[in-house]
C-alpha positions, 0 to 999 in steps of 0.5 A: 792328421790334417784339420779337416780329418780331425774336425770330421772325426770331431763331427763323427763322435758328436753324431754318435752322442759320444761326450766330449771332454776337457783333454779331446781335441776340439775346433776353436770355434767350439770351445769358444762357443762353449765358454760364451754359453756357459760364463753368460749362464753362470752369470746369470746364476749369480746375478739371478741371486740378486733380485730374490736375496732382495726379499729374504728378510721380508718373506712373509713367514719362516717359512719363505724365509728359510725356502727362499733362502735355501734357492738363492744358495742353491743359485749359487751352488749353480754358479760354481758348478758352471765355471768350474765347468767353464775353466775345462775349456781354459779360462779362469774364474778371474777372466770370466768375471773381468768380462762380466764387470766390463761388459763384455759377457752378458747375463740373462736379460730377465734379471735386469727387471726389479722385483716390486712384491712379494708375488714376484718371488713366485712369478720368478720361480714359476715363469724364470725357473720355468723357462730355464728349465725348458733351456736346460733339461736338454743341456743334460745331453749337451755333447760337451761333458763337463757342461752336461754332467753339470746341469743334472744336479743344476736341473733337479734343483730348477725343478724344485725353485718351479715348484716353490715359485708356482705354489706361492702363485697358488697361495695368492691367487687362492687367497683375498682379492688383493693377494690375487690381484698382486699375483696377476700384477707379477704375471703381467710384468714377468710374462713378456720378459719370461718369453723373451729368455730364450734368445732372439727369433730362430730367424735371427740368431746366427749361431744357433745352426752351428751349435745344434749341429755340435749338439751343444743345443738341441732345439731351437729358440723358438721351439723351446719358447712355444713349448714353454707357451703351451705348458705355461698357459695351461698352469695359469688357467689353473691359477685362475690367472690371464695371461696378459697376451689379446693374441693368445689362442688355441690353434687346432691345425698346429696343435700349439698356442699362437700368441703376440708379437715380441717386443724385440726392441725392449729386449736388445735395449736390456741386452745392451745395458740399458734395462730398468736394473742393469747398472744396479745388478753389475754395481752390485756385482762389482761392489761384491768382488771389491769387498771380497778382495781380502778373502780371496788375498787371505785363500792365496796366502794360506794355500801358498804357505801350506804348499812352503810347509809340505815342500819343507817337509818333503825336503 
């Protein structure tokens, strides 16, 4: 069978909504696209633990500590699911982490912003996890089986995270004047980075068309961003908070909110490693990797010893 015939059958399978599994034939570019996307997603979950972990010991009550701790633990699990899904494509976890540490692989730009107050935990849950849900629910129908199945549990847990964040913002917004001001400040700082999470505009995202043809993605960046804004503005109205966009207004003809110009120079500057916390985040991940070397070595030695013992018994 020629390569063209294989590609035709591959596309036909995707068009028929059948899942591609690890041992199925796939174009090399499909595999590379998935490795890039899934590893970036996994890195985002792991790096995303850092700004929130910073607030576990400073949460205002025991309940808040327990909930935030559970959330950070969930994100560690999401990273593990996703690294495992990527490994089915022929790349090792060590390779993926090497790419993260040397800057070859990226993670979501949102995690390069500092968390200055407790209200930021609410803004991250409400806005960042809310944006993640918009992006990730369609991934439950991704054409690649291991990725789509991993996303089912991830999305269920992200829904809890989003509600946790909104509940923090609701509590603050209905609290004292100082608490409401804190919530508004967090919204002001995280709004634009959150809507940048959907990636560049469609005309500046050359990979999107092919990813949508392969049904890795189901919706364009701009479509998802618009949906997020439409939903989130109404939620902000309930909170009594103001979206920091003077150009935001309802467009009756379009049936959507119009919004201001995104600062793409800021977005690309952060992606290139020049954000407020880029160096801090990567340094933390590298230190964790280096300090955990003895654990990995011990686990490997134990596994080799166990396998040798089994081999000796079998002999």
